[in-house]
KOLPA-42389 format. One line per field, with one value per residue: residue number from 0; residue in three letters; z, x negated, y of N, C-alpha, C in turn. Coordinates in nm, 4 decimals, decimal comma. Layout:
num: (NUM_...);
residu: (ALA_...);
n.Z: (Z_...);
n.X: (X_...);
n.Y: (Y_...);
ca.Z: (Z_...);
ca.X: (X_...);
ca.Y: (Y_...);
c.Z: (Z_...);
c.X: (X_...);
c.Y: (Y_...);
// end
This chain:
num: (0_1_2_3_4_5_6_7_8_9_10_11_12_13_14_15_16_17_18_19_20_21_22_23_24_25_26_27_28_29_30_31_32_33_34_35_36_37_38_39_40_41_42_43_44_45_46_47_48_49_50_51_52_53_54_55_56_57_58_59_60_61_62_63_64_65_66_67_68_69_70_71_72_73_74_75_76_77_78_79_80_81_82_83_84_85_86_87_88_89_90_91_92_93_94_95_96_97_98_99_100_101_102_103_104_105_106_107_108_109_110_111_112_113_114_115_116_117_118_119_120_121_122_123_124_125_126_127_128_129_130_131_132_133_134_135_136_137_138_139_140_141_142_143_144_145_146_147_148_149);
residu: (UNK_UNK_UNK_UNK_UNK_UNK_UNK_UNK_UNK_UNK_UNK_UNK_UNK_UNK_UNK_UNK_UNK_UNK_UNK_UNK_UNK_UNK_UNK_UNK_UNK_UNK_UNK_UNK_UNK_UNK_UNK_UNK_UNK_UNK_UNK_UNK_UNK_UNK_UNK_UNK_UNK_UNK_UNK_UNK_UNK_UNK_UNK_UNK_UNK_UNK_UNK_UNK_UNK_UNK_UNK_UNK_UNK_UNK_UNK_UNK_UNK_UNK_UNK_UNK_UNK_UNK_UNK_UNK_UNK_UNK_UNK_UNK_UNK_UNK_UNK_UNK_UNK_UNK_UNK_UNK_UNK_UNK_UNK_UNK_UNK_UNK_UNK_UNK_UNK_UNK_UNK_UNK_UNK_UNK_UNK_UNK_UNK_UNK_UNK_UNK_UNK_UNK_UNK_UNK_UNK_UNK_UNK_UNK_UNK_UNK_UNK_UNK_UNK_UNK_UNK_UNK_UNK_UNK_UNK_UNK_UNK_UNK_UNK_UNK_UNK_UNK_UNK_UNK_UNK_UNK_UNK_UNK_UNK_UNK_UNK_UNK_UNK_UNK_UNK_UNK_UNK_UNK_UNK_UNK_UNK_UNK_UNK_UNK_UNK_UNK);
n.Z: (-21,2096_-21,1331_-21,2344_-21,1285_-21,1430_-21,1388_-21,0501_-21,0539_-20,8112_-20,6865_-20,5981_-20,6706_-20,6735_-20,8738_-20,9159_-21,0177_-21,2122_-21,3895_-21,6398_-21,8557_-22,0907_-22,2902_-22,5985_-22,8544_-23,1592_-23,3241_-23,1752_-23,0120_-22,7213_-22,5133_-22,4384_-22,3487_-22,4130_-22,7132_-23,0776_-23,2278_-23,4848_-23,5301_-23,5511_-23,2528_-22,9649_-22,7506_-22,4941_-22,3112_-22,0485_-21,8478_-21,5604_-21,4032_-21,1564_-20,9284_-20,8048_-20,9996_-21,2598_-21,4728_-21,5124_-21,7315_-22,0256_-22,3567_-22,4715_-22,4410_-22,4377_-22,5040_-22,4475_-22,4897_-22,3865_-22,3892_-22,1575_-22,1984_-22,0119_-21,8913_-22,1347_-22,3750_-22,6161_-22,5506_-22,5756_-22,7289_-22,8223_-22,9341_-22,9893_-22,8944_-22,9956_-23,0004_-22,8406_-22,7940_-22,5276_-22,4498_-22,4267_-22,3357_-22,0838_-22,0571_-22,3055_-22,3562_-22,2596_-22,0996_-21,8587_-21,5292_-21,1909_-21,0268_-21,1792_-21,5083_-21,7330_-21,9878_-22,2897_-22,4887_-22,7673_-22,8406_-23,1410_-23,2250_-23,4813_-23,6328_-23,5868_-23,4459_-23,1837_-23,1815_-23,0245_-22,9035_-22,5595_-22,2177_-22,1383_-21,9707_-21,9850_-21,9742_-21,9928_-22,0218_-21,9798_-22,0431_-22,0735_-22,2769_-22,2737_-22,3784_-22,4950_-22,5937_-22,4340_-22,1964_-21,9642_-21,6086_-21,5702_-21,5445_-21,5750_-21,4681_-21,5629_-21,4688_-21,5922_-21,7734_-21,7878_-22,0465_-22,3038_-22,5938_-22,8694_-23,1429);
n.X: (-8,8459_-9,0570_-9,4258_-9,7534_-10,0071_-10,3461_-10,6066_-10,9656_-11,0394_-11,2152_-11,2843_-11,0543_-10,7365_-10,5432_-10,2219_-9,9535_-9,6716_-9,5291_-9,3115_-9,1662_-8,9298_-8,7266_-8,6137_-8,3554_-8,3718_-8,1600_-7,9607_-7,8299_-7,6982_-7,7572_-8,0362_-8,2562_-8,2630_-8,3697_-8,3422_-8,5360_-8,6262_-8,5871_-8,6784_-8,8039_-8,8581_-9,0758_-9,0371_-9,1899_-9,2591_-9,4550_-9,5749_-9,7730_-9,9269_-10,0971_-10,4018_-10,6273_-10,5507_-10,5958_-10,8552_-10,8235_-10,9036_-10,9185_-10,7980_-10,4895_-10,4332_-10,1844_-10,0665_-9,8760_-9,8085_-9,6977_-9,6321_-9,5738_-9,3547_-9,4160_-9,5665_-9,6069_-9,6285_-9,8632_-9,9842_-10,0984_-9,8670_-9,8170_-9,9391_-10,0820_-10,3263_-10,3636_-10,2609_-10,3190_-10,5038_-10,4260_-10,6644_-10,5948_-10,3793_-10,1049_-9,9983_-9,9566_-9,7763_-9,4790_-9,3787_-9,3227_-9,1656_-9,3880_-9,5896_-9,7030_-9,4972_-9,5096_-9,4367_-9,3738_-9,3178_-9,3543_-9,3411_-9,2393_-9,2840_-9,0531_-9,0457_-9,3072_-9,3490_-9,3772_-9,2576_-8,9722_-8,8277_-8,8942_-9,0640_-9,2448_-9,2768_-9,5615_-9,7098_-9,9566_-10,1609_-10,4511_-10,7346_-10,9573_-11,2351_-11,2844_-11,5477_-11,5203_-11,5718_-11,4531_-11,2221_-11,1404_-10,8827_-10,6223_-10,2967_-10,0333_-9,7550_-9,5543_-9,3376_-9,0179_-8,8340_-8,7950_-8,5921_-8,6411_-8,4893_-8,4287);
n.Y: (0,6794_0,9069_0,8962_0,9815_1,2627_1,3051_1,4802_1,5365_1,7098_1,9196_2,2691_2,3416_2,2679_2,0533_1,9435_1,7153_1,5728_1,3046_1,1814_0,9242_0,8628_0,5957_0,6486_0,6459_0,7314_0,7444_0,7841_0,5672_0,4027_0,1599_0,3147_0,1493_-0,0998_-0,2676_-0,3156_-0,4879_-0,4392_-0,1768_0,1851_0,3163_0,5530_0,7639_0,9901_1,2145_1,3787_1,6184_1,7925_2,0206_2,1858_2,4302_2,6103_2,5281_2,5602_2,7441_2,6701_2,4728_2,3240_2,1907_1,9043_1,7153_1,3527_1,1364_0,8209_0,5508_0,2166_-0,1214_-0,3693_-0,7039_-0,9199_-1,2382_-1,4666_-1,2842_-1,0163_-0,7822_-0,4146_-0,1266_0,0812_0,3301_0,6746_1,0026_1,2517_1,4873_1,6911_2,0231_2,2000_2,5054_2,7798_3,0149_2,9786_3,1088_3,0846_2,8015_2,5066_2,5393_2,7757_2,7767_2,7603_2,6929_2,6338_2,4603_2,2949_2,0178_1,8564_1,5883_1,3755_1,0343_0,8684_0,5588_0,2657_0,0689_-0,2876_-0,2945_-0,4137_-0,7359_-0,9306_-1,0919_-1,0031_-0,8912_-0,5973_-0,3934_-0,0602_0,1466_0,4960_0,6842_0,9833_1,1258_1,3278_1,5447_1,7234_2,1084_2,0459_1,8017_1,6007_1,3162_1,4427_1,5191_1,4465_1,2594_1,0962_0,8800_0,6531_0,4177_0,1829_0,2825_-0,0423_-0,2411_-0,4051_-0,6147_-0,7285_-0,9705);
ca.Z: (-21,1304_-21,1782_-21,2167_-21,0655_-21,2189_-21,0697_-21,0969_-20,9186_-20,7242_-20,6510_-20,5255_-20,7692_-20,6905_-20,9486_-20,8640_-21,1307_-21,2116_-21,5322_-21,6647_-21,9854_-22,1090_-22,4114_-22,6755_-22,9599_-23,2405_-23,3779_-23,0732_-22,9996_-22,6311_-22,4193_-22,4870_-22,3038_-22,5163_-22,8432_-23,1708_-23,2627_-23,6616_-23,5540_-23,4656_-23,1198_-22,9404_-22,5806_-22,4928_-22,2204_-21,9824_-21,7300_-21,4964_-21,3593_-21,0348_-20,8322_-20,8362_-21,1194_-21,3903_-21,5397_-21,5678_-21,8016_-22,1821_-22,4465_-22,5530_-22,4037_-22,4826_-22,4216_-22,5111_-22,4614_-22,3847_-22,3359_-22,0960_-22,1652_-21,8769_-21,9378_-22,2218_-22,4840_-22,6757_-22,4550_-22,6242_-22,7298_-22,9268_-22,9727_-22,9063_-22,9595_-22,9503_-23,0561_-22,8142_-22,7292_-22,3982_-22,4886_-22,3399_-22,2382_-22,0337_-22,0557_-22,4348_-22,3301_-22,1763_-22,0620_-21,7216_-21,4212_-21,0857_-20,9699_-21,2817_-21,6346_-21,7875_-22,1078_-22,3224_-22,6277_-22,8269_-22,9192_-23,2266_-23,2211_-23,5809_-23,6418_-23,5530_-23,3670_-23,0649_-23,2367_-22,9836_-22,8367_-22,4178_-22,1245_-22,1083_-21,9079_-22,0416_-21,9069_-22,0063_-21,9725_-21,9852_-22,0035_-22,1256_-22,3410_-22,2745_-22,4881_-22,5637_-22,6650_-22,3336_-22,1061_-21,8769_-21,4924_-21,5730_-21,5510_-21,5340_-21,5177_-21,5166_-21,4955_-21,6158_-21,7197_-21,8303_-22,2208_-22,3397_-22,7283_-22,9311_-23,2780);
ca.X: (-8,9224_-9,2026_-9,5401_-9,8465_-10,1072_-10,4534_-10,7191_-11,0772_-10,9813_-11,3097_-11,2212_-10,9379_-10,6717_-10,4119_-10,1149_-9,8350_-9,5930_-9,4798_-9,1759_-9,1249_-8,7963_-8,7179_-8,5032_-8,3249_-8,3428_-8,0285_-7,8620_-7,7426_-7,6820_-7,8471_-8,1746_-8,3531_-8,2512_-8,4169_-8,3515_-8,7028_-8,6413_-8,5600_-8,7880_-8,7460_-8,9347_-9,0924_-9,0139_-9,2784_-9,2696_-9,5453_-9,5767_-9,8887_-9,9145_-10,2227_-10,4993_-10,6924_-10,4641_-10,6678_-10,9772_-10,8325_-10,9205_-10,9709_-10,6644_-10,4375_-10,4422_-10,0833_-10,0830_-9,7880_-9,8636_-9,5960_-9,7036_-9,5030_-9,3399_-9,4588_-9,6970_-9,5848_-9,7335_-9,9142_-10,0777_-10,0648_-9,7379_-9,8040_-10,0431_-10,0818_-10,4151_-10,3667_-10,2056_-10,4157_-10,4599_-10,4929_-10,7441_-10,4966_-10,2710_-10,0061_-9,9461_-9,9589_-9,6793_-9,3558_-9,3749_-9,2461_-9,2153_-9,5117_-9,7240_-9,6833_-9,4493_-9,5205_-9,3523_-9,3870_-9,2547_-9,4243_-9,2596_-9,2557_-9,2434_-8,9894_-9,1229_-9,4434_-9,3553_-9,3401_-9,2235_-8,8368_-8,8512_-8,8644_-9,1565_-9,2712_-9,3573_-9,6576_-9,7433_-10,0940_-10,2036_-10,5846_-10,7817_-11,0768_-11,2863_-11,3160_-11,6587_-11,4820_-11,6139_-11,3586_-11,2168_-11,1457_-10,7495_-10,5291_-10,1481_-10,0023_-9,6205_-9,4985_-9,1653_-8,8741_-8,8252_-8,6980_-8,5758_-8,6481_-8,4310_-8,4217);
ca.Y: (0,7195_1,0108_0,9026_1,1276_1,2959_1,3158_1,5740_1,5339_1,8569_2,0254_2,3695_2,4188_2,1462_2,0742_1,8175_1,7017_1,4429_1,2306_1,0823_0,8799_0,8057_0,5402_0,7291_0,5837_0,8101_0,7395_0,8141_0,4693_0,3471_0,1924_0,3121_0,0547_-0,2314_-0,2054_-0,4154_-0,5046_-0,4117_-0,0284_0,2602_0,3958_0,6827_0,7887_1,1352_1,2181_1,5000_1,6207_1,9182_2,1008_2,3111_2,4158_2,6923_2,5235_2,5395_2,8313_2,6018_2,3758_2,3397_2,1011_1,8457_1,5992_1,2385_1,0685_0,6872_0,4514_0,0915_-0,2009_-0,4909_-0,7983_-0,9946_-1,3737_-1,4834_-1,2510_-0,9352_-0,6470_-0,3535_0,0039_0,1352_0,4793_0,7390_1,1351_1,2797_1,6259_1,8248_2,1087_2,2962_2,6453_2,8316_3,1021_2,8899_3,1557_3,0228_2,6658_2,4701_2,6185_2,8163_2,7110_2,8844_2,7009_2,5938_2,4732_2,2065_2,0081_1,7482_1,5246_1,2824_0,9356_0,7725_0,3833_0,2220_-0,0735_-0,4356_-0,3019_-0,5176_-0,8514_-1,0722_-1,0566_-1,0369_-0,7950_-0,5270_-0,2551_0,0362_0,2249_0,6047_0,7136_1,0948_1,1678_1,4654_1,5784_1,9011_2,1672_2,0179_1,6600_1,5002_1,2820_1,5266_1,4607_1,4504_1,1646_1,1006_0,7476_0,6466_0,2940_0,2001_0,2137_-0,1758_-0,2091_-0,5307_-0,6109_-0,8603_-0,9831);
c.Z: (-21,1828_-21,0997_-21,1411_-21,1626_-21,1291_-21,1187_-21,0081_-20,9157_-20,7075_-20,5496_-20,5586_-20,7510_-20,8033_-20,9163_-21,0156_-21,1214_-21,3731_-21,5060_-21,8053_-21,9905_-22,2653_-22,4580_-22,8035_-23,0880_-23,3233_-23,2797_-22,9752_-22,8409_-22,6134_-22,4806_-22,4616_-22,3383_-22,6419_-22,9301_-23,2143_-23,4163_-23,6504_-23,4710_-23,3455_-23,0785_-22,7923_-22,5701_-22,3155_-22,1563_-21,8415_-21,6807_-21,4230_-21,2592_-20,9687_-20,9028_-20,9469_-21,2318_-21,4919_-21,5958_-21,6867_-21,9356_-22,2525_-22,4966_-22,4546_-22,4519_-22,4287_-22,5040_-22,4076_-22,4876_-22,3499_-22,2814_-22,0877_-22,0392_-21,9488_-22,0494_-22,3826_-22,5272_-22,5482_-22,5574_-22,6551_-22,8403_-22,9985_-22,9039_-22,9719_-22,8885_-22,9594_-23,0150_-22,7319_-22,5840_-22,4372_-22,4083_-22,2425_-22,2132_-22,0706_-22,2078_-22,4419_-22,2424_-22,1710_-21,9007_-21,6544_-21,2851_-20,9983_-21,0697_-21,4334_-21,6592_-21,9506_-22,1298_-22,4852_-22,6536_-22,8921_-23,0209_-23,2346_-23,3450_-23,5454_-23,6415_-23,5180_-23,2583_-23,1434_-23,1683_-22,8651_-22,6740_-22,3608_-22,1383_-22,0153_-21,9539_-21,9699_-22,0033_-21,9644_-22,0159_-21,9420_-22,0700_-22,1841_-22,2884_-22,3830_-22,5903_-22,6105_-22,5850_-22,2664_-21,9947_-21,7429_-21,4722_-21,5949_-21,4986_-21,5621_-21,4935_-21,5442_-21,5048_-21,7288_-21,8125_-21,9505_-22,2494_-22,5125_-22,7542_-23,0741_-23,3757);
c.X: (-9,0575_-9,3280_-9,6508_-9,9302_-10,1828_-10,5707_-10,8724_-11,0759_-11,1246_-11,2188_-11,1181_-10,8414_-10,5753_-10,3515_-10,0048_-9,7377_-9,5693_-9,3877_-9,2121_-8,9877_-8,7950_-8,5812_-8,5156_-8,2897_-8,2236_-7,9101_-7,7830_-7,7647_-7,6825_-7,9680_-8,2672_-8,3368_-8,2445_-8,3969_-8,4889_-8,7305_-8,5885_-8,6659_-8,7270_-8,8750_-8,9535_-9,1042_-9,1087_-9,2716_-9,3660_-9,5271_-9,7030_-9,8775_-10,0220_-10,2958_-10,6127_-10,6479_-10,5399_-10,8021_-10,9700_-10,8460_-10,9555_-10,8072_-10,5967_-10,4120_-10,3063_-10,0904_-9,9455_-9,8378_-9,7145_-9,6827_-9,5707_-9,4854_-9,3207_-9,5704_-9,6095_-9,6568_-9,7450_-10,0028_-10,0099_-9,9705_-9,7536_-9,8955_-10,0350_-10,1741_-10,4513_-10,2763_-10,2884_-10,3893_-10,5097_-10,6029_-10,6840_-10,3707_-10,1149_-9,9273_-9,9343_-9,8621_-9,5700_-9,3674_-9,3001_-9,2601_-9,3036_-9,6208_-9,6697_-9,6079_-9,4584_-9,4315_-9,3903_-9,3387_-9,3418_-9,3343_-9,3131_-9,2158_-9,1657_-9,0791_-9,2715_-9,4582_-9,2828_-9,2560_-9,0633_-8,8869_-8,8611_-9,0118_-9,1464_-9,3543_-9,4472_-9,7369_-9,8741_-10,1378_-10,3469_-10,6146_-10,9295_-11,0897_-11,2743_-11,4528_-11,6242_-11,5319_-11,4810_-11,3536_-11,1882_-10,9851_-10,7035_-10,3993_-10,1160_-9,8545_-9,6107_-9,3705_-9,1239_-8,9264_-8,7584_-8,7123_-8,5756_-8,5577_-8,4176_-8,2881);
c.Y: (0,7790_0,9071_0,9959_1,1546_1,3383_1,4036_1,5706_1,6815_1,9419_2,1074_2,4186_2,3472_2,1549_1,9331_1,8409_1,6129_1,4296_1,1477_1,0493_0,8077_0,7548_0,6378_0,6356_0,7135_0,8489_0,7522_0,6993_0,4390_0,2218_0,2067_0,2157_-0,0753_-0,2166_-0,3329_-0,3950_-0,4302_-0,2623_0,0397_0,2757_0,4996_0,6721_0,9173_1,1259_1,3632_1,5059_1,7741_1,9447_2,1772_2,2965_2,5448_2,6782_2,5238_2,6692_2,7703_2,5048_2,4052_2,2292_2,0347_1,7682_1,4516_1,1615_0,9297_0,6266_0,3002_-0,0188_-0,3303_-0,6153_-0,8884_-1,1660_-1,3780_-1,3998_-1,1025_-0,8070_-0,5469_-0,1940_0,0100_0,2412_0,5714_0,9034_1,2254_1,4254_1,7309_1,9072_2,1681_2,4203_2,7209_2,9322_3,0215_2,9610_3,1156_2,8619_2,6109_2,5544_2,6670_2,7731_2,7995_2,8384_2,6339_2,5783_2,3059_2,1644_1,8737_1,7271_1,4300_1,1651_0,8570_0,6332_0,3233_0,0939_-0,1838_-0,4250_-0,3780_-0,6296_-1,0044_-1,0168_-1,0867_-0,8923_-0,7333_-0,4056_-0,1363_0,1512_0,3649_0,6412_0,8781_1,1217_1,3199_1,4807_1,7395_1,9592_2,1270_1,8657_1,5575_1,4428_1,3640_1,4648_1,4743_1,3147_1,1216_0,9391_0,7172_0,4964_0,2665_0,2789_0,0574_-0,1733_-0,3775_-0,5276_-0,7188_-0,8538_-0,8973);
// end
């Protein structure tokens, strides 16, 4: 299920979607059942559409959080704070029929999730302006559920 992207619209609205997929770098299926002592990763894809795209500048911050179901670990397992939003958007993202598409992969180290159990994966995208201040952009995606086992 895709999450949504929200931007303080002003006069130039931007809309979008975000999806996050758990991947096993070794290609072992299923990817939503992960042995705790193996590395894994989250592929994050997001799209942006709207007349305000040419006003974006700065950088994207992509963060992956796991929320334990029950009395188990919750916390940040990966982040990427260096995805630049080019001043000239023709050089950033991949052009779509109505806007831009971005992707990144967040690697997660083995044993970073310390407790076996079921977790909800939450992916968050925020932005910083070119001046380094928090931007008016946010995207949230809840899911998928992931089982970690020893």
